[in-house]
N, C-alpha and C positions, 0 to 999 in steps of 0.2 A: 327527588326534587331538584329542579334546575338551580344551580348556583352561579348565575351569569355574572355576578359581581366578582367571581374568581377569574373571569376573563381579563386579559391584559389589554391595555390600549393598543399595543402593537399588534396583537392578534386581530383586533377589530379593524385596524388599518389594513392588514394583509388581506383579511376577508373582503373588505370593501373594494380593494384594488382588483382582486380576482373576480369578484362579481361584476364590477364595471367593465373590465377588459374581456371577461369571458374566457380567460386563458391564464394558466399558471406562468407560461413563458413571458407574456407581455407584462403581467403583474410583477414578476421577478425583475425584469429590466427596468420597470418604472421605479421600483423600490430599492434597486441596487442590492438585491439579495439573491442567493442561489435558490434553485427550485427545491432542493432537499430541505432547505430552511423553511420555505413556504409550506411544504407538505407537512413538516413537523408541527408548525404553528397551527395549521388547519386540523391536524389530528387531535391536538390538545383542545382546540376550541370545540370541535365536534363532541369530544368526550365530556366537556363541561356542559354543553347543551343537552346531550343525551339523545339526539336525533340527527339524522343526516341533513346536512346543510346544502348539499349540491349533488348532482350526478354528473358524470363525465362521459361524453360520447366522442371517441377519438381524442382530439385535443381541445374540444369545446366544452365549456363548463355551463351547466344549467342549474339554477337555484331551485330547491324544493320550496314548498310553501313556508316551511319553517325558516329556510334561508332568506326568502323574501322579507319575512317579518324582521329577521335579525339585521338585514340590510337597512331597512327603514330606521330601526333603532340605532344602528351604528352611525348613520348619517345625522340623526338627531343629536347624538352625543358630540359629534364633530362640530356641528353647527352651534351648539350651546357653548362649546369651548372657544370657538371663533368669536362668538358674541362677547364672551367674557374678556377675551384678549383685547378686542377692539373697544369695549367699554372702558377698560382700564386705560388704554391709550388715549381715548377721548377725554377721560377725566384729567389726564396729564396735559391735555391740549395738543396732542400729537396724533394725527391720523395715521395709523399703521394697520396693516393686516392684508388679507387676501380678498380679491374681488373676482368672481367668476361670472362671465357674461356669455350668453348664447344668442346668436342672431342669424336671421335668414341671409341668403347670399347677397342680396342687394345692399344690405347693411354694411358690407365691406367697403362701399364707396364713400361712407361718411363717418362710421363709428371710429375707425382708427385715428382719424383727424381729431375727434373729440377726446379720445383716450390720451393722445399726445399732450394736449393742453391740460387734461385732468391730472395726469401723472406729474406734470411739471408743478402743478399746484399742491399735489399730495405725493411727494417723492417716496414716502414710506409705504405706499400701497403697491402690492404685486397684483398685476392684472392678467387674467387668462381669458382670451376671447376665442370662442368656438364659432366659426362661420360654417353653416351647413344648410341643407334644404329645409323647407318648412316642416315636413313630416318629422325629421329628426329633432328639430327644435321643440316641437310639441311633445315628442317622446321624452326629451330631457326635462321639459317642464313637468310632465306627469310624474317623472321619477325624482323631481326636486334635486336635480344635479347642479344647478347654478343659482346665482343670486338674482339676476335680472335676465329677462328674455326680451329680445327686440324683434318685432314682427310687423309686417305691413297689413296683414289681415288678422284682426284680433280673434283669438280662439273663443269659442262659445263655452258656456258652462257657468254655473253660479259659484264655482270654487276658485275663480281666477280674478285677480285684480287686473284691470285693463286701463291704463292711463294714456290717453292720446297726448303726444307731445310735439308732433310736427306734421304739416301737410305733406302729402306724397303725390305730386302731380304725375299722372300717367299720360304719355303722349305717343302718338303714331310717329314713326320715324322711317326715313328712307335714304338711299344714296342721293347725293346732290344732282345726279343725272335724271332723277325721277321726273316724268312729264308734268307733275303737279307741284314741283319743288317751289316755284315762285307764286303759286296761286294763293288767294286769301279766301277764308270761309268756305273751304272745300266741303261739299255735301258728302256725308258718310257713304252714300250710295256710289259715289265716284270711285271708291276703293274696292268695289265688289269684284272686279276682275283681277285684282292684284293677288299674287301668291302671298299668303300670310304665314309667317314663321312663328310658331307658338313655343312657350315654355312647356315643360312636362306637366302632365296632369297632377293636380294637387298643390302646386306651388302657388304663392300669393298672386302673381301676375296672371296665371291661368284662371284662378278663381275670379279675379276682377274682370277679365275678358269674358268669361262665361256669364257672369252677372250682367254685363253690358249687353251681350247678345240676347239674353232672355228678356231684358227690359226694353229692347228696341226692336225696330222692324228690319234692321239690316242683318245680313249674314256675311260670313267671311269664307274665303276659299283657302282652307288650311293646306299648306303644301308639305310641311314637316314640323316635327316637334324636337326641340333641342334642350339639353339638360343644364345649360348655364347661360347667363347673360352675355358672357364673352363670346360664346359660340354663336349666339343669335346676332350680335353686332357684326361679327366677321362675315356671317352669311349675308346680312343686308349690305354691308360694304361690297361684298362680292357680287351683288346684283341678283341674289336668289329670291328677293321679295322684300316686303315691308314687315314691320312688327310693332308691338306696343310694349313699352317698358317704363319704369320710373325714370324721370328726368335725371335723378341722381346717378343712374347708371350710364348716362350719356354725356356728362359734362366734358370729358376729355375729347371725345370724338366730335362734339359740336364745336369746341374751340379750335380744333385742327381742320375743320371743314370736311371731315370724312363722312359725316352724317348730318342730315338736316331734319328738323321737326316739321312735319306737315301741319299746316294750319287748318285743321279739320273742325267743322262746326260742332260745338258741344264739348270740345277738348281744349285743354287737358281736363281729365277727370280727376277730381281731388279725393284721392284716398287719404288715409292717415297712417302714420307710424305710431306704434304703441309700445309702451314699456309694460311688461307683464310679470307677475309672480303669483304664487298660490295664496289664496286667502287663508288666514290663520297662521301664516308665516310672518313673523316679525322681521323686518329688514334689519340686517346687521348695521352697525354704525357706518361702516365703509359703504355698504350698499345704499344706505340712506343718503350718504354724501353724494354718491354718483347719481342717484335718482334726482336729487335737488339740482345737481349740476346740469343734468340733461335738460331739465325744464327751463333753465335760465341761460347760462353761458354756452352750454353745449348746443342748444337750439339756435342761438345766434351764430355760432361758428358754422353750423351746418348750412344755414341760410346764406351765409357769406360765400359759400362754395358754389352757389348756383349763379347762372347768368342773371342779369338784372330783370329780365322778363318774368322770371319765376321767383323773385324775391332776393336775389343776390345784392349785396351791398346794403341790406337792411340793417 
């Protein structure tokens, strides 16, 4: 009979770190422990469970089915303890605790600005922000690795809370030397011969562009696909073509004059930014505070960062 209650909290911490990193080496570095110590803790935990928790191929760790179940249980324990700690802090009238946020790459243009103000208001909160591609954010959401997930294209499924909190204008942009730079109400067909620089398949911007193309009569001449907003902006500045991105990603280059927004008919397209988290998961006190902040002060701060044309100064 499994006597999981005999497992120590430290053993569960070690197991979670190994599972998350997929490596004894990285887990040891994160926890400031030696690899022999980690191995000893895992040997004891495996003995308590009575079944293999993982397999090792080279240096890579892969969880067994039992290991996957223990990982879910461990994270549930950690989450409950975090909730308890933050509830006690909230009763005392002091917001303290940890906040884990995962966001898609374009979120890096406004979320740190919000977090700076949020942390000034709640200096006792430790924030960890993971900015990565859309696929990785969805994987982290599925694995329940963070408190809040910020995406521009809300994931589907009945098991996810999706709270829209901000408009996300998508615009065509080009170098200031583009022949249509000073034109108004440009027909979309006028861009048919431009080389179009895409984001990689699967990212939010790609999905938006794909949806626009399917719902319209125009087609684009894709010249290349690049894996980051920064690479796309530099390619457009270098004269390799035009592209479509969130206006939040272009604020700096618009202000310096390196890029201009083309006044295309029907644009900007108003996508939305969403706060997401799994249904059935009660937000921690700290996560709830951030959620409320994003819908009020955070939203206002973000709008202030935009040029007036898109709501800046609101």
